[in-house]
Each structure stands twice: as structure tokens, then as C-alpha cells.
mmCIF file of the C-alpha atoms, coordinates in Angstrom:
data_MODEL
# 
_entry.id   MODEL 
# 
loop_
_atom_site.group_PDB 
_atom_site.id 
_atom_site.type_symbol 
_atom_site.label_atom_id 
_atom_site.label_alt_id 
_atom_site.label_comp_id 
_atom_site.label_asym_id 
_atom_site.label_entity_id 
_atom_site.label_seq_id 
_atom_site.pdbx_PDB_ins_code 
_atom_site.Cartn_x 
_atom_site.Cartn_y 
_atom_site.Cartn_z 
_atom_site.occupancy 
_atom_site.B_iso_or_equiv 
_atom_site.pdbx_formal_charge 
_atom_site.auth_seq_id 
_atom_site.auth_comp_id 
_atom_site.auth_asym_id 
_atom_site.auth_atom_id 
_atom_site.pdbx_PDB_model_num 
ATOM 1   C CA . MET A 1 1   ? 60.320 18.189 -64.598 1.00 0.00 ? 1   MET A CA 1 
ATOM 2   C CA . LYS A 1 2   ? 63.063 20.218 -62.940 1.00 0.00 ? 2   LYS A CA 1 
ATOM 3   C CA . ALA A 1 3   ? 62.154 23.314 -60.836 1.00 0.00 ? 3   ALA A CA 1 
ATOM 4   C CA . ASP A 1 4   ? 63.694 26.577 -61.911 1.00 0.00 ? 4   ASP A CA 1 
ATOM 5   C CA . PRO A 1 5   ? 66.058 27.812 -59.147 1.00 0.00 ? 5   PRO A CA 1 
ATOM 6   C CA . ARG A 1 6   ? 65.202 31.364 -59.959 1.00 0.00 ? 6   ARG A CA 1 
ATOM 7   C CA . ALA A 1 7   ? 61.488 30.672 -59.225 1.00 0.00 ? 7   ALA A CA 1 
ATOM 8   C CA . SER A 1 8   ? 62.306 29.311 -55.835 1.00 0.00 ? 8   SER A CA 1 
ATOM 9   C CA . TRP A 1 9   ? 64.483 32.318 -54.897 1.00 0.00 ? 9   TRP A CA 1 
ATOM 10  C CA . THR A 1 10  ? 61.753 34.654 -56.185 1.00 0.00 ? 10  THR A CA 1 
ATOM 11  C CA . ALA A 1 11  ? 59.147 32.942 -54.013 1.00 0.00 ? 11  ALA A CA 1 
ATOM 12  C CA . LEU A 1 12  ? 61.490 33.035 -51.004 1.00 0.00 ? 12  LEU A CA 1 
ATOM 13  C CA . ALA A 1 13  ? 62.191 36.756 -51.671 1.00 0.00 ? 13  ALA A CA 1 
ATOM 14  C CA . LEU A 1 14  ? 58.332 37.511 -51.893 1.00 0.00 ? 14  LEU A CA 1 
ATOM 15  C CA . VAL A 1 15  ? 57.737 35.691 -48.626 1.00 0.00 ? 15  VAL A CA 1 
ATOM 16  C CA . LEU A 1 16  ? 60.515 37.656 -46.820 1.00 0.00 ? 16  LEU A CA 1 
ATOM 17  C CA . ILE A 1 17  ? 59.246 40.953 -48.249 1.00 0.00 ? 17  ILE A CA 1 
ATOM 18  C CA . ALA A 1 18  ? 55.685 40.139 -47.206 1.00 0.00 ? 18  ALA A CA 1 
ATOM 19  C CA . GLY A 1 19  ? 56.868 39.293 -43.586 1.00 0.00 ? 19  GLY A CA 1 
ATOM 20  C CA . ALA A 1 20  ? 58.905 42.479 -43.370 1.00 0.00 ? 20  ALA A CA 1 
ATOM 21  C CA . LEU A 1 21  ? 55.856 44.589 -44.566 1.00 0.00 ? 21  LEU A CA 1 
ATOM 22  C CA . ALA A 1 22  ? 53.482 42.852 -42.198 1.00 0.00 ? 22  ALA A CA 1 
ATOM 23  C CA . GLY A 1 23  ? 55.848 43.677 -39.335 1.00 0.00 ? 23  GLY A CA 1 
ATOM 24  C CA . CYS A 1 24  ? 55.810 47.381 -40.328 1.00 0.00 ? 24  CYS A CA 1 
ATOM 25  C CA . GLY A 1 25  ? 52.201 47.738 -39.450 1.00 0.00 ? 25  GLY A CA 1 
ATOM 26  C CA . GLY A 1 26  ? 52.834 47.204 -35.729 1.00 0.00 ? 26  GLY A CA 1 
ATOM 27  C CA . SER A 1 27  ? 54.170 49.766 -33.361 1.00 0.00 ? 27  SER A CA 1 
ATOM 28  C CA . ALA A 1 28  ? 57.683 49.522 -32.068 1.00 0.00 ? 28  ALA A CA 1 
ATOM 29  C CA . ALA A 1 29  ? 58.556 50.047 -28.472 1.00 0.00 ? 29  ALA A CA 1 
ATOM 30  C CA . GLY A 1 30  ? 60.678 52.981 -29.227 1.00 0.00 ? 30  GLY A CA 1 
ATOM 31  C CA . GLN A 1 31  ? 58.107 54.899 -31.342 1.00 0.00 ? 31  GLN A CA 1 
ATOM 32  C CA . GLY A 1 32  ? 55.749 55.960 -28.407 1.00 0.00 ? 32  GLY A CA 1 
ATOM 33  C CA . ALA A 1 33  ? 53.696 52.760 -28.478 1.00 0.00 ? 33  ALA A CA 1 
ATOM 34  C CA . GLU A 1 34  ? 50.931 52.450 -25.914 1.00 0.00 ? 34  GLU A CA 1 
ATOM 35  C CA . THR A 1 35  ? 51.594 50.129 -22.974 1.00 0.00 ? 35  THR A CA 1 
ATOM 36  C CA . GLN A 1 36  ? 49.508 47.080 -22.927 1.00 0.00 ? 36  GLN A CA 1 
ATOM 37  C CA . GLY A 1 37  ? 47.832 46.167 -19.624 1.00 0.00 ? 37  GLY A CA 1 
ATOM 38  C CA . VAL A 1 38  ? 48.414 43.103 -17.616 1.00 0.00 ? 38  VAL A CA 1 
ATOM 39  C CA . GLY A 1 39  ? 46.989 39.792 -18.654 1.00 0.00 ? 39  GLY A CA 1 
ATOM 40  C CA . GLU A 1 40  ? 45.902 38.230 -22.016 1.00 0.00 ? 40  GLU A CA 1 
ATOM 41  C CA . GLU A 1 41  ? 44.489 40.566 -24.581 1.00 0.00 ? 41  GLU A CA 1 
ATOM 42  C CA . VAL A 1 42  ? 41.137 39.653 -26.273 1.00 0.00 ? 42  VAL A CA 1 
ATOM 43  C CA . GLY A 1 43  ? 39.635 41.984 -28.816 1.00 0.00 ? 43  GLY A CA 1 
ATOM 44  C CA . GLY A 1 44  ? 42.135 44.664 -28.155 1.00 0.00 ? 44  GLY A CA 1 
ATOM 45  C CA . SER A 1 45  ? 41.495 44.738 -24.416 1.00 0.00 ? 45  SER A CA 1 
ATOM 46  C CA . VAL A 1 46  ? 42.855 43.066 -21.248 1.00 0.00 ? 46  VAL A CA 1 
ATOM 47  C CA . ALA A 1 47  ? 39.825 43.990 -19.085 1.00 0.00 ? 47  ALA A CA 1 
ATOM 48  C CA . ALA A 1 48  ? 38.005 40.670 -19.506 1.00 0.00 ? 48  ALA A CA 1 
ATOM 49  C CA . LEU A 1 49  ? 40.933 38.370 -18.588 1.00 0.00 ? 49  LEU A CA 1 
ATOM 50  C CA . ALA A 1 50  ? 43.229 40.205 -16.338 1.00 0.00 ? 50  ALA A CA 1 
ATOM 51  C CA . GLN A 1 51  ? 43.573 38.533 -12.902 1.00 0.00 ? 51  GLN A CA 1 
ATOM 52  C CA . CYS A 1 52  ? 45.333 39.286 -9.683  1.00 0.00 ? 52  CYS A CA 1 
ATOM 53  C CA . ARG A 1 53  ? 48.221 37.198 -10.670 1.00 0.00 ? 53  ARG A CA 1 
ATOM 54  C CA . ASP A 1 54  ? 48.743 39.304 -13.776 1.00 0.00 ? 54  ASP A CA 1 
ATOM 55  C CA . TRP A 1 55  ? 48.449 42.459 -11.721 1.00 0.00 ? 55  TRP A CA 1 
ATOM 56  C CA . ASN A 1 56  ? 51.201 41.275 -9.221  1.00 0.00 ? 56  ASN A CA 1 
ATOM 57  C CA . ALA A 1 57  ? 53.490 40.447 -12.075 1.00 0.00 ? 57  ALA A CA 1 
ATOM 58  C CA . GLY A 1 58  ? 52.929 43.752 -13.969 1.00 0.00 ? 58  GLY A CA 1 
ATOM 59  C CA . THR A 1 59  ? 54.936 46.848 -14.166 1.00 0.00 ? 59  THR A CA 1 
ATOM 60  C CA . GLU A 1 60  ? 53.704 50.145 -13.040 1.00 0.00 ? 60  GLU A CA 1 
ATOM 61  C CA . ALA A 1 61  ? 52.975 51.271 -16.640 1.00 0.00 ? 61  ALA A CA 1 
ATOM 62  C CA . GLU A 1 62  ? 51.121 47.967 -17.324 1.00 0.00 ? 62  GLU A CA 1 
ATOM 63  C CA . LYS A 1 63  ? 49.133 48.403 -14.119 1.00 0.00 ? 63  LYS A CA 1 
ATOM 64  C CA . GLN A 1 64  ? 48.082 51.954 -15.104 1.00 0.00 ? 64  GLN A CA 1 
ATOM 65  C CA . ALA A 1 65  ? 47.165 50.824 -18.591 1.00 0.00 ? 65  ALA A CA 1 
ATOM 66  C CA . THR A 1 66  ? 45.068 48.055 -17.060 1.00 0.00 ? 66  THR A CA 1 
ATOM 67  C CA . ILE A 1 67  ? 43.201 50.418 -14.855 1.00 0.00 ? 67  ILE A CA 1 
ATOM 68  C CA . ALA A 1 68  ? 42.389 52.687 -17.833 1.00 0.00 ? 68  ALA A CA 1 
ATOM 69  C CA . ASP A 1 69  ? 41.298 49.639 -19.931 1.00 0.00 ? 69  ASP A CA 1 
ATOM 70  C CA . ILE A 1 70  ? 38.980 48.300 -17.285 1.00 0.00 ? 70  ILE A CA 1 
ATOM 71  C CA . ARG A 1 71  ? 37.501 51.757 -16.678 1.00 0.00 ? 71  ARG A CA 1 
ATOM 72  C CA . SER A 1 72  ? 36.857 52.361 -20.390 1.00 0.00 ? 72  SER A CA 1 
ATOM 73  C CA . SER A 1 73  ? 35.368 48.861 -20.697 1.00 0.00 ? 73  SER A CA 1 
ATOM 74  C CA . LEU A 1 74  ? 32.958 49.190 -17.690 1.00 0.00 ? 74  LEU A CA 1 
ATOM 75  C CA . THR A 1 75  ? 32.139 52.812 -17.236 1.00 0.00 ? 75  THR A CA 1 
ATOM 76  C CA . PRO A 1 76  ? 30.102 54.677 -19.699 1.00 0.00 ? 76  PRO A CA 1 
ATOM 77  C CA . GLN A 1 77  ? 31.654 58.060 -20.666 1.00 0.00 ? 77  GLN A CA 1 
ATOM 78  C CA . SER A 1 78  ? 28.823 60.056 -19.052 1.00 0.00 ? 78  SER A CA 1 
ATOM 79  C CA . GLN A 1 79  ? 29.581 58.414 -15.619 1.00 0.00 ? 79  GLN A CA 1 
ATOM 80  C CA . GLU A 1 80  ? 33.302 58.964 -16.094 1.00 0.00 ? 80  GLU A CA 1 
ATOM 81  C CA . GLU A 1 81  ? 32.721 62.737 -16.328 1.00 0.00 ? 81  GLU A CA 1 
ATOM 82  C CA . SER A 1 82  ? 30.241 62.629 -13.397 1.00 0.00 ? 82  SER A CA 1 
ATOM 83  C CA . GLY A 1 83  ? 32.785 61.194 -11.074 1.00 0.00 ? 83  GLY A CA 1 
ATOM 84  C CA . THR A 1 84  ? 31.082 57.727 -10.309 1.00 0.00 ? 84  THR A CA 1 
ATOM 85  C CA . ALA A 1 85  ? 34.083 55.774 -11.798 1.00 0.00 ? 85  ALA A CA 1 
ATOM 86  C CA . LEU A 1 86  ? 36.887 54.972 -9.515  1.00 0.00 ? 86  LEU A CA 1 
ATOM 87  C CA . SER A 1 87  ? 39.836 57.208 -9.582  1.00 0.00 ? 87  SER A CA 1 
ATOM 88  C CA . ASP A 1 88  ? 43.171 55.813 -10.723 1.00 0.00 ? 88  ASP A CA 1 
ATOM 89  C CA . GLU A 1 89  ? 44.448 56.055 -7.235  1.00 0.00 ? 89  GLU A CA 1 
ATOM 90  C CA . ARG A 1 90  ? 41.463 54.342 -5.669  1.00 0.00 ? 90  ARG A CA 1 
ATOM 91  C CA . ALA A 1 91  ? 41.511 51.490 -8.378  1.00 0.00 ? 91  ALA A CA 1 
ATOM 92  C CA . TYR A 1 92  ? 45.295 51.063 -7.833  1.00 0.00 ? 92  TYR A CA 1 
ATOM 93  C CA . GLU A 1 93  ? 44.805 50.697 -4.142  1.00 0.00 ? 93  GLU A CA 1 
ATOM 94  C CA . LEU A 1 94  ? 41.964 48.401 -4.632  1.00 0.00 ? 94  LEU A CA 1 
ATOM 95  C CA . PHE A 1 95  ? 43.921 45.981 -6.741  1.00 0.00 ? 95  PHE A CA 1 
ATOM 96  C CA . GLU A 1 96  ? 47.101 46.192 -4.684  1.00 0.00 ? 96  GLU A CA 1 
ATOM 97  C CA . HIS A 1 97  ? 45.094 45.405 -1.469  1.00 0.00 ? 97  HIS A CA 1 
ATOM 98  C CA . SER A 1 98  ? 42.831 42.772 -3.042  1.00 0.00 ? 98  SER A CA 1 
ATOM 99  C CA . CYS A 1 99  ? 45.556 40.919 -4.880  1.00 0.00 ? 99  CYS A CA 1 
ATOM 100 C CA . THR A 1 100 ? 48.039 40.397 -1.953  1.00 0.00 ? 100 THR A CA 1 
ATOM 101 C CA . GLU A 1 101 ? 46.523 37.098 -0.709  1.00 0.00 ? 101 GLU A CA 1 
ATOM 102 C CA . ALA A 1 102 ? 47.468 33.758 -2.297  1.00 0.00 ? 102 ALA A CA 1 
ATOM 103 C CA . PHE A 1 103 ? 43.760 32.781 -2.589  1.00 0.00 ? 103 PHE A CA 1 
ATOM 104 C CA . ALA A 1 104 ? 42.990 35.874 -4.596  1.00 0.00 ? 104 ALA A CA 1 
ATOM 105 C CA . GLN A 1 105 ? 45.397 35.076 -7.590  1.00 0.00 ? 105 GLN A CA 1 
ATOM 106 C CA . GLY A 1 106 ? 42.560 33.966 -9.757  1.00 0.00 ? 106 GLY A CA 1 
ATOM 107 C CA . PHE A 1 107 ? 40.257 36.953 -9.038  1.00 0.00 ? 107 PHE A CA 1 
ATOM 108 C CA . LYS A 1 108 ? 39.120 38.869 -12.160 1.00 0.00 ? 108 LYS A CA 1 
ATOM 109 C CA . LEU A 1 109 ? 40.200 42.633 -11.821 1.00 0.00 ? 109 LEU A CA 1 
ATOM 110 C CA . TYR A 1 110 ? 37.134 43.848 -13.687 1.00 0.00 ? 110 TYR A CA 1 
ATOM 111 C CA . LYS A 1 111 ? 34.852 42.151 -11.148 1.00 0.00 ? 111 LYS A CA 1 
ATOM 112 C CA . LEU A 1 112 ? 36.739 43.790 -8.338  1.00 0.00 ? 112 LEU A CA 1 
ATOM 113 C CA . TYR A 1 113 ? 36.558 47.135 -9.994  1.00 0.00 ? 113 TYR A CA 1 
ATOM 114 C CA . ALA A 1 114 ? 32.848 46.877 -10.756 1.00 0.00 ? 114 ALA A CA 1 
ATOM 115 C CA . ARG A 1 115 ? 31.905 45.957 -7.207  1.00 0.00 ? 115 ARG A CA 1 
ATOM 116 C CA . ALA A 1 116 ? 33.999 48.792 -5.820  1.00 0.00 ? 116 ALA A CA 1 
ATOM 117 C CA . ALA A 1 117 ? 32.558 51.224 -8.403  1.00 0.00 ? 117 ALA A CA 1 
ATOM 118 C CA . ALA A 1 118 ? 28.976 50.309 -7.418  1.00 0.00 ? 118 ALA A CA 1 
ATOM 119 C CA . PHE A 1 119 ? 29.768 51.410 -3.840  1.00 0.00 ? 119 PHE A CA 1 
ATOM 120 C CA . ALA A 1 120 ? 31.845 54.469 -4.722  1.00 0.00 ? 120 ALA A CA 1 
ATOM 121 C CA . PRO A 1 121 ? 28.990 57.048 -4.471  1.00 0.00 ? 121 PRO A CA 1 
ATOM 122 C CA . LEU A 1 122 ? 28.362 55.799 -0.851  1.00 0.00 ? 122 LEU A CA 1 
ATOM 123 C CA . ALA A 1 123 ? 32.057 56.104 0.170   1.00 0.00 ? 123 ALA A CA 1 
ATOM 124 C CA . LYS A 1 124 ? 33.276 59.236 1.983   1.00 0.00 ? 124 LYS A CA 1 
ATOM 125 C CA . PRO A 1 125 ? 35.147 61.673 -0.356  1.00 0.00 ? 125 PRO A CA 1 
# 
């Protein structure tokens, strides 16, 4: 039995159309897309897997997105408003300082953040 060439072209056309439509659901870089944080993303967040090596390789926008992602993952909203979460500046300084050493490249950023946030109320303002 010989295959109908029109059926093959129709199937190919449907696959191409489906692929094009699937690509339309994502956000393009030029359309105000949110910047993803550094490191691998799991469940829509980089907070669990981001490490110092990712931080060091990230851009400024990715670093800021990482800070926001980690804060939203670790800090309840009530604490964010009360000021017990680390400020963006403090979190940035923490990661910049902690991630400079070669031995620190595998450190998880969320662990650094959580430990610093635990002591934040004790620090001088």
C-alpha cells in the first residue's frame, strides 16, 4: 500500500503549526519578560538550587531576580512587611562577600540567606 503524499505534507504542516503555537505561549525577551534568577529552575523558582558559582556567573538583573526569588520562598509576607527579611542591598552584599572564595562555589544561596536573616534582628540598623 502506497502512502498518500498529501497526507504526509498535511501531517508535517500540523506538526509545524503545533510547534509554532506552543512557542507563542512563552514570553519573548523583547516583550517585558521577567528576568530569571541565576541557577537551575525547579517548580518556577531558582531558590532551591542556586549556588555561589551561579551567582558569580550571573548578570546584575539575574542577581536581583535571585534575591527576590529567595526572599519570596523563605520569608512569609508578614515578615517581609515587618522588616525582618534582608534588604536587597544586604542580601546582595551577603552573596557578593560569601561567594568570592573558591571553596564557597557550591554553597546554596538560600542557606546563606536564611542564616543571615535569622540574625538580622540582632544586627545594628
